[in-house]
N, C-alpha and C positions, 0 to 999 in steps of 0.2 A: 777564281773563274767560276761563273755560274754553271750549274749542272744542266745538261740538256735533258729534256723530257719530251717524248714523242707519243701522242695519243691520236688514234684514228677512229672514225666511225666507218661502217661499210660505205662504199659509194652506192648511191641509190639508183635503181633502174628508172629511166625516164619514160616508161610506157604509160604512166599516169601521174597525177598530181600527188604531193606529199600529204600523208594523213598522220594521225597522232601516234601510230606505231613507229614511224620514222622519227617523230619528235621525241619519243620515249628514249631512244638510244642517243640522240643528238644532245638533248638537254643533260643527260648523265655525263657524256663526254665533256660538255662545256663546264659543268660543275667541277669535274676533276681537273680540267685545265686551269680554271680560275683558282682552285685550291693550290695547285703547284706554283702558279704565278705569285701567290701570296708568300710563298717560301723563297721567292727570288730566282726560281728556276728559269732557264731559257726554254720556254715552252713552244713546241710546234704542235698545233692542233689542226688536224686535217679532216675535211669532209668533202663531198663532191658528188658527181653523178656518173653513172655507167651508161654509155650511150651507143654501144655497138651490139651486134647480135641479131638473130632472127626475130626475137621478140620485139625489138625496137623497129626493125624494118617492117614487120607486119602492122604494128600500131600506126606507123606513118602512112602506109598504104591504105589502111582503113579510114584514115582521116584526109586522104587526098593531098598529102604534102610529101616532100622528100624527107629521108631520114634525118638529114642535118637540120632542116627547118623544124621538124618535130622536136629534135633534141634541143635546139636553141630555145624553143618556147618552153618546154617542160623543165629544162635545167634552170631557167630563170625563175620558175615558180618555186623551186627548192631554195635558191639563193634568197628570194624574197621572204620565204617562210622563216629561214634561219635569221634573217635580219629582224623580222617581226618579234622573234623569241629572244632577242639579245644574245644570240649565239656568237661567241668570240673567236671563231675559227681564224687561224692565221693564213690559211690557204683554202681555196675551193677549186678542186681539180675536176676537169672534164676529160673523159677518155678520147674525145675528138680533138684535143689540142695537139699541135705539132710536137711539143716537148714530150708528150706521152708516147706518141708514135715512135719517136727516136729511142726512148727508153725501152719500150717493148721490143723493138728491133734488136737492140744490143743484148737485152736479157735473153731473148730467144736464141740468138746466135751463140751465146756462151753455153747455153744448155745443149744446143745442137753440136757444138764443137766438143763438148764433153762426152758425146756419144750416147746421150740419153733420150734422143728423139729419133724415131724410125718411121718409115713410110709403110702403110698397110691399108687394107680394105676392111671397112667395118660395116656390119649389118646389126642393127640393134633397135631397141625401143627408146624413143627420145621424147622428153618433155620440154616443150618450148619454154614454159614458165620457169623451169629450173635451169634450162640450158644444160641438161645432163642426160646421159644414157642410163637406162635401168635394165637390170636383169629381170626375167619373168618373176622370180621369187621375191623381188623387191616391191612389186606392185601390190596394191590393195584393191581387190575386186577388179583387176585389170587396169586400174587407174594409177596415176602418179601418187605416191604416198604422201607428198607434201601438199599438192594442189587439189587432189581428188579429181583431176581432169584426165580424159583419155590421152594416151601416149601415141606417138606416130612411129611406124616402122620405117627406118631410114637405112639406105645402103649407099655408101660413097667412099671414095679414096680419101683417107685421112693420114696426117702425121700423128704419131702417138708418143706421149711421154711415158717412159719406162718406169712408172711408179713402183712396180713390183720389185725393183732393185733396191728400194729404200726402206724395206720393212725393218731390217736389223738396225739401220742407222737411226730411224725414227724412234724405235723402242729404246735404244741406248740414250738418245737425247732426252726422252721423257723420264727415263730412270735417273739420269743425272740432274734433270731440271723439272722436278714434279710440279713446281709452281708455274710452269709454262702454259698450263691449261687450267682455267678456273671457271666455275667452282669444281670441287673435287669430283663430284658425280659426273661431270662432263669429261674430266680426264679419264675416268674409268671407261666411259663410253668410247672415247677415241682409242684407248689401248685395245679395247675389244675389237674395234674395226680393223686395226692393224694386225692383230694376232689371227684374225680370220683369213688373212691373206688379201693383198692389195692387187687390184686389176690395173693394168696400163690404161690410160684414158686418152681420148682424142683431143688434140690441141688445134685442129684446123678444120676449115670448111672450104669446099669448092662451089657449093650450091648457092652461096651468097657472096656479095662483094662488099657489104657494109662492115668493114673491120680493118685491122692493120695487116697489110700483106706480110707473109713470111719473108725474111730477107734472102733466103736461099731458094725460094720457090714462090714467085709472086702470083702463081695461079691459085694459091691458097691464102685465106685470111686467118688470122689467129682466132682460135676458139675462145669464147668469152672469158673463161677463168684465167687463161694464160695471158689475156689482155688486162682484165679488170684488176686482178690481184697486184699486178706490177705498179698500179697507181701509188701504192704506199712508198715505193722506191722513187718513182718519178718526181714526186712533190719535194723531195729533199735532195735532188740533184743527181740522181743516178744517170750515168751516161753523159753528164754535163759538168758537174761540180763535185768531184770525188771527195774533196775535203769536207764539204757540207754534208754529203751523204755519210761519211765516216763519223761525223759528229753526232748525228741523230740516229743512225742505224746501229743495232737492231731496235725496232719500235718497242717502246715500253709497254704499251697496251693497244691491242686491236679489240675494240668493243664490237661484238657481232651478235646477231640473233642466233638461236640454237639451230635454226634450219640451214645455216651455212657454216656450221662448225666443222664438218668434214673438209670443206674446201680450205678453211683457214688453218686447221690443225693437222691435216694430213697432206693435202696437195701442196699448200703454200710452203711449209718448211722443206718438203722434199725438193720442190722447184728451186728454192734458195740454196739448198745444199749443192744441187747440181750446178748452179751458176757461181758457186764459190762464195756465197754470202751466208751470214749467220741467220738462224731462225729468229722470229720475234721473241721478246722476253716473256710476254704474257698474251694469251688469247683468252678473253673473258666472254663466255657465251651466256647471254641472258635469255629468259623465257619469252613467250609470246604475250602480247597485250591483248587480253580477251575482252570482248564486248558481248554481254548477254550469253556467255559461254562459248562464243565463237571467236576464232583467231581474227585479229585485226588485219585486214588485207585490202588491197585496192579493188579486188573483185567482190568483196563481201558487202552484204546489205548494211552492215553496221559501220560503214566507213564514216569517220568523223574528221573534220578538218580543223587544224589548230586555230585558224582565224575565228572560227565560230565560237570557240571557248574563250579566246583572248578578249573578244568583244564584251563578254560578261564578267570574266574573272580577272582581267588584266594580265599583263605579261608575267608578273611575279606570281600571281595566283595560279596561273597555268604551270609555270616551272615548279613551284613548290609542290603542287599535287603530285606530279610525276616523279619527283625525287623522294618525297616523304611518305606518300600513300601507296606507292608501288615499289615493293622491295626488289632490288636489282639482282636478278639471278633466276628465281622461279617465275612461273607464269603469273601475270598480274591480271586483275579483273577490274575494268573501268566501269564506273557508273556515274551519271550526272549527280545523283543524290549524294553519293559519297564525296564527290568533289565539293559540293556546296557545304556539306557538314564539316569537311576538313578545313575549308577556307574560313568558315565562320568561327570554328573552335580555335584554330591555331593562329590564323592571321588577324582576324578581326578582334576576337575576344582576348587573345594572349599577347601577341606581338604588338598589334596596334593599340590595344587598350593599355598595356604597360607603358608604352611610349607616351601616350596621351596623358596618363595618370601622373607619371613622374614629371613630365615637362610642365603640366599645369601646376603641380605643387611647387616646382622650382620657381615658376613665375610668381606664384602667390606668396611663398614663404621666403624666397631668396632674391627677390627683385629681378628675376629673369637672367641671372648670371650664375656661372658655376661657382659654388662656394669653395673657400679654402679648406673647410673642415672635412674630415673623413672619419667614419666610425671604425673602418677597417674590421667590420664584423663578419658574419658568416658568408657573405658574398665573395670574400677573398678566396676562400676554399672552393666555393661553388664555381668561380671562374676557372680556377686551376683544374678542377675535375672535368668541367665541360671541355676545355681545350684538350686535355689528355684523351678523353673519350672520343672526341671528334677525330683526333689524329689517328687513333687506333682503327676507327670505323672506316676512314678514308683509305687506309692501307688495305682493307678488305673489300673496297668498293661497295661498302654497305652504306649507301647514301641516306637511307631512311634512319639508321642509327646515328649517322654523323649529324644530321640536322635535328634529330630527336634530342641529342645532347644539348643543343642550343635552347630548345624549348624547355628542357629541364632547368636551365639557368633562368629562363623567363619565369617559370613557376617558383623558383627559389627567390627571385626578386620580389614577386608578389607576396610570398609568405613573409619575407623580411619586412615589407611595408606593413602587413597586418600585425606582425608581432611588435614592431617598433612604434606604430601609431604616430607618425609625424604630425598629424593634425592635433593630436592631444598634446604633444610636446610644444607645438606652436601656441596652442591655447593657454598652456601653463606659463608661457613667457620664456621658455628655455630655447633661445635662438640658436645657441651653439649646438645643442643636441639635435635640434631640428635640421640644421644645415648639414650636420655629419651624416644623418640618415639619407638626406637628399643627395649628398655628395656620393655616397656609396651606390645609390640607385642610378645616378647619372653615369658613374664609371661602369656599372654593369651594362647599361644601355650602349656604351661605346663598344664594349667587347661583343655584345650581341650583334650590333650592326656589322662589325668586322667579320665574325664567324658565320653569320647568315648570308653574307654577300655572295658566295658562290651560287646560292639558290635563288635569292631574291635581290638581285643587284640594284634595282631601281629604288625600292623602299629602303634598303640599307644605306644607299648614298644620300637619300633624302633625310633619314634619321641622323646620319653623320653631320649633314649641314645644320640641322636643327640643334645639334649639340654644340654648335659654334666651332666645329673642327674644320681646318683647312683641307683642301684636296678631297680625296674620296677613300673609302676602304681599300680600293684596289692599289692605292699608292703605298699601303703599309706592308711591312715585312714581318713574317713570323720567324721564330717564336716570340721575339721581343714585343711585338705589337699586342700580343695577348696577355702580357704581364699586367698585373694590377698597378694602377697609378698613372696611366697614360693620359688622363684627361686633365688638362691644365686649368687652374683656377682663373676666374675672371672672364672666361669666354661668354659672349652674349648668346642667350638661348632663344629659340623660336618654337613656340608650342604648336603652331600650324593647325591644319585640319586633320581629321582622322586619316591615317595611312591606308587602312583597309575598311571601308564602309561595309557593314553587314549586307549580305545578299538574302533577300526574302524570296522564297519560292512560292 
């Protein structure tokens, strides 16, 4: 039976259109999902949109439409962007869907029945952007520490989740499962938050109606985090299909930005414990994507849309840059110049040039078919080394190193060509030796197409076709497909046009 594997992105707020910061997380999740599918896993990859709350209500009012009309429009923009980027999500959830309202109602009721929700009155400083209350000492210059915008003083009757009851249970969980928060520095940060003492937090509002009503008190709607976080359960059948939920839960990976680490690594596991469910296996918090030293955000002047870059670099060029040039974990710094340089160096000069070089020689020296001969030279070990390095890197969610290993194989293939000089062998009349070198290079191209496919699926599939292989890299299964010798002799080759034409600035 195949192994279940469940990976999620955050669900994105629909108060504005998607930018490259959203794409950064989503492309990483897609690469991970594609990698696990190559292993034959039963992958569930979820993304979607968060459509309730004061922030959405105000955005709709500012644009003269209803909240649902606004959510319909903006959610579609996210779905269109993920289709543009070849994101292979298995589900796209919207928090305005009936299935989600049902799941939130059941989840809330279970927490309420456990005695962990109580009614109270709250007066506090509230950031609409974060959908969070802050204490005075949390503020920076009187403003929200995340958005840098003024907070609002709010007083209203709320229901509260008794988060303070879960300090010991959370500490015990993270002691037993240190891998549950990654990278390690973020785990230390979360442990520090818990040890400082946890405050109960508001889970409802009476001042707005745009949300899921509480099942025991319909005068209140669910507070955004007690609504939004449950999406991870909704999508796999919570409250509807228990067998499917039990198959995929707990989630293998929640990939999130560091600004919502507290909600995913403190609030969410405590909520799950109260509802009688297991916490997620891993919460991986990555840094911000910076543009000109400033955080990528919807309100920032440096906002960049994926479609603008795809029109110049192509889908694969876009995906590759955000996987290979931006290390997943620390803050990343985007620049157009760096994207051009990476595209030309790695995709045009290395991947594309190697494919073009080998296929041209195969057409010229081997009549355009895969030869029987193999040198079984240094590329045999290079392939094994690449596969091992990529596997190790994926286990750490180190996408830059995972695909860096593939480019090590590309460089090894180029070095093998220079050392073997097939043009000289051909000129000397040694057809067998020439074919053996070409055979090794074609076999290396097969493995390169396979292992690069989670990053650059279109170019990998096209290279696969040019090698005369049936199907696509996505049809293959690891580890067997990465073994040396998978390219059958006699297949008809197609040298085609350059896979990645150079970009001149």
